[in-house]
N, C-alpha and C positions, 0 to 999 in steps of 0.2 A: 504494499499499499503506500503510496507517495505521500509526501509531506502535505500536498495540496488536499489529498482526499480526508487524511487525518484531521486536518485543519476544519474543513467543511462538514465531516461527519460530527466532530465535537460541537460545532456551532448550531448544526441542524437538531443536535440531541437537546440542546440548550431551548432551542424554540421549541421543540415537541413538549418539553418539561413545562415550559412556562405557558404554552398555548393550553395545556389540560389544567394546570393548577390556575391559571388565570381564569379561565372559562367556569371552572367550578367557583371561584371566589367572585367573579362578577354576576354569576347567576344567583349566587346566594344572596347577594345584595337586592336582586331584583324580587326573589321571593320574600326577603324581608319586608320588602314595601308592601307586596301585593297582600300578605296575610297581617300586615301590621294590626288591622282593626278587628281580627278574630282572635281575640286573645284566648277563648276557650280552647282553641287547638293546640295552643302553645308551639305552633309552628313557627313563628317569628322568633320566639325564645331560643328555638334550636338554631334558627339561621343566624342569629346575632351572637350565640355562643361559640358557633364555628367561626364567624367573621372576626371576633375579638383577638385571637392571637395569631390567624392565618394570612391576613392581607399583607402584613408588612414582610412576612417570610416570602411570599409570592414576588414581591418587588425585588428581590435579591437577583432574581434571573433577569431582569430587565437590564441591569447592571452588567451581568455575565455576558448578554447577547450583544450588547454596544460595545462593550470593551473588546470581546472576542472578534466582532467584525472589523473594528478600527485597527486592532492589533493583526490580525491574521491577513485580512483583505483590504488594504487602505486602498488599492484601486477600485475596488467596488463601493467602499465609502463615499467617494466623491459623487459617483453618479447617484447612488440611492439618497445621500444627503441633498442632492439638488433637486431630484424629483419629488422627494417626500417632504419638502420643506413645509407645504400647505398641510395635508394630512397628518404630518408628523408633528406640527405645531398643534394641531387639534387633539392629536392623542394626549400631549404632554397636558395641555388645558384640562382636558377631562379628567386625566388621572390626579392631578393636582387638586381640582376641585371635590373629585370622589373622596381621595384621601381626607382632605380637610373636613369634609362635611360628616365621613365616619367617624372622626374623633370628637367633633363637636355636637354631634346628633345625640351622644350619651351624656354630654355635659350640659347643655342647655335644653332642660326640660320643656319649656315653653314653645321652642321651635323645632322639637323632635321630628314631628311629621313632617314638616316642610323638607328638613334636611335630610330625612331618610329617603322621601320620595326624589329629590334631586340627585342624591348618591345612586338610588337605585335606577332611574334612569340613564344616568351617566354610564353606570356599570353595563348596560345594553349597548350603548352607543360606542364604546371602546372596541369591543370585539369587532363590530361591524366596520369600524376604520382600520384596526390593526390587520384584518385578513385582505384588506385591498392590496396590501404589498405583493400578495401573491400573483394576482392578474396583471398587476404592474411588471413583475420580472418575468412575466410569459410573452411579453411584447405587444407592440401594437398600441400603446398609450404614452410612448415617450416620441416628441419630435424633435428632430435635430435643426435648429435654425442658427441665423447669425448670432443669436444671444447664447447660443449654447443648447444643452438638453432642457426640454420643457415638458412637464407633464400635462397630458391632455384630460384635467379633471373632470370636466364636462361629458366628455366622451365616456370616461370610465364609469362615472355614477349612473349613467343612462344605457349602459351598455349590457346585453344579456349576461356577460361574464361577471361584471361588476355586482348586479343584483343578485345573481346565482350565489356568489361567493358570501355576500352579506346575509342572505338568507341562511345559508349554511352556518355562518358564525353564530347567528341569533339562535337558531334551533339546537345546535351543539352546545352552545352556552347553557342553554334551559336544560338541555337533556342530561348533560355531565352533571350539573348542579343538583337537579332533582335527585339523580340516582345516589349521588354521595350524601345529600342530606337524609334521604331514606335511610341509608347505612347508618349515618350518624345518629337518626332519631331511633333507630333499633336498638345500638349498643347503650344508648341513654335511656331505655327502657321507657319510650314515649310513643306507644302504639298508636294514639291518635295521629301525631305528627308524622309517623311513619306511612299510615295509609294515606294521608294526603300527598307526601311526597313521592310514594309509589305511583299514586294515581295520575301524578304529573309527568313522572318518568314514561309511563304508559303511554300517556298522549303525546309525549315530544319526540320518543324514539322513532316512530315512523315519519315523523315530519322530517328529523335529522338526516334519515336514510333516503328520504325522497330528495331533500336538499343536495345531498351529495351526488344523487344520479343527475340533478341539474347541472351541478358543477362538472362533471364527467362530459355532459352533452355541451356545455359551453367551452371546455378545452378541445373538444373534437371541432367544433365551429371555429373557433378563433385562434387556436394554437396546435395546429396539425402536428408539429414537430414533437411537442410534448405527448399529444396523443398517440403518436407512433411509438414513443418510448414507454408509455404507460402499457401498450400492448405487449411490450417485451418483458413486463413484470406483471403477468396476469396471476401469477402463482400468489404473490403478495396480495393483490386486490382479492382473489378468491379466499384466502384465507381471513382477510379482513370482513368479508361477508359472512362466512361461516362464524366467524367470534361475534359478529353482531347478532346473528340469529341464537346463538348459545346464550349471551348475555342477556338479550331481551327476553328469550324465554325463562331466564332464571328468575325473573320477578314474578312466576307462576310456580316454581317448584315448591312442593308441598314440604311442611316443617313438622317434624315428628312431635317435637316437645313444645310447641307453641299453639295453643288452641286459638283460633280465630284469626290467626295471622297466615300470609301466605306470600312465597318468595324468599330468596336468599340474596339480599342486598349486597353483601359483601363480594359474593361470586359475580353477580351483575356488574359491580364497578370494575372489577379486575379484568373481566372478560372484555367489556367495552373500551376501556383504555388500552388493552393489548390490539383490540380491533384497529382503533386509531393509531396505534404504533406501527402496525403492518402496512395501513394505507398511507402514512407518513413516509415510511420507508420506500414503498413503491413509487410514491410522487416523488421524492428528494432523487432516487436513481435515476428516475425517467429526466429529471430536470438538468441533470449533468450533461456538460461540463459547464453550464451556463449559470451565471448568478443572476445577469439582467440579460435577457436575450435581445438581440444578438450582439449586444455591445461589450459584455464583461462576462469573462469565462474565469473559472477558479485558477487557471494558470496565468492570466493576465493581469488579475488584481491580487495575485499573491505577494506576501512580504518576502524580505530577504531570508535564505534558508536559517542563516545564524542566529536571526531575530525570532525566527519561529522555534527553533529549539529552545531558546531561553524563555520564551513566553510558555511554551508546552511544560517545560520543566516547573514553572511557576504555578501553572494551572494544577499540576499533580499534587504539588505540596499544598495548595489551596483547598484542593478537594479532600485530601487526607486529613485536614484539620476541620473542614466544614462537613463532612459525611456524618461523623459520630455525633455532631450537634443536631443535625436533621433528623437522624433516626432516633435519637433521644427525645426530642420536640415531638416527632410522631407517635411515640410509644406513649408518653403523657398525654398527648392531646387525644389519641384514641382509646387509650386504656385505663386512665386515671377515672376510678369511678366518683371521687369527690368531685372533680370537675364536670365530668359527664352528667352527672345526676345532680349536681349543685347540692351537695349534702353538707 
């Protein structure tokens, strides 16, 4: 494996982890807003209990992605930084607003409803904007003029590809977050909240799958080079479909020792995340060697080899330090009974 492939694989892994974790985080904020006035269900309390320690950790991967892109692929950074100036600025604005309002929503009781509503809505807008990076990198939305590279933002937002990706981002956000919250409600011994979030997962699962089909159709229509690459990785896409069916069906698996409850939420979460992993792998492999088609490849945008080796070593050391902390955090977050059940 070449240095370029190692670097892009590491960067794509950061993107995948952040996309899943952030989707759950953003969707949880939306569900907190939706069920805020239904106190008898305790669904909002479950969502807020998840959000409280998790949203800060999720933002760590934003830093890793940006630093990794600038460090490993400085040639791609200039192009992406230029064309993503407007959508990137909007994303940063929404992130800042959401983060601030999440903090103050629990500190200023008189404005809690307003702040929760704004943070919930911004949490849906962020993934819709973030995913637009993918159709941009597929080509067709960057013009080369006398002033340099420019993003055709209006064309992107009204195109079939842009709308399909936005729909996929929103439905996936709601699906993944409702799945995780169903599992979180289950381990927190909140059967009423579990039934609500399981119902939401059942409703949003087919919508997310249908949106993924629309994305595939948009790729076939607007990025034939990428579609041809996807056809070469049908195994990954096929496994993704199989895992989706298994994960979705896990919401109906019978439970032996839980009267009145149905479904294995933990199995559903793991299988669906694995499904997104295989789909992400197939998409990433098909996208190579381009970072931004047809302007930037992983070879043309790569840093100096000696710089890569130093950076890669620093990442290994950093992960050796951070990984035990993430594991410890997750174990406390998902297994500590005093926190889960607020005893």
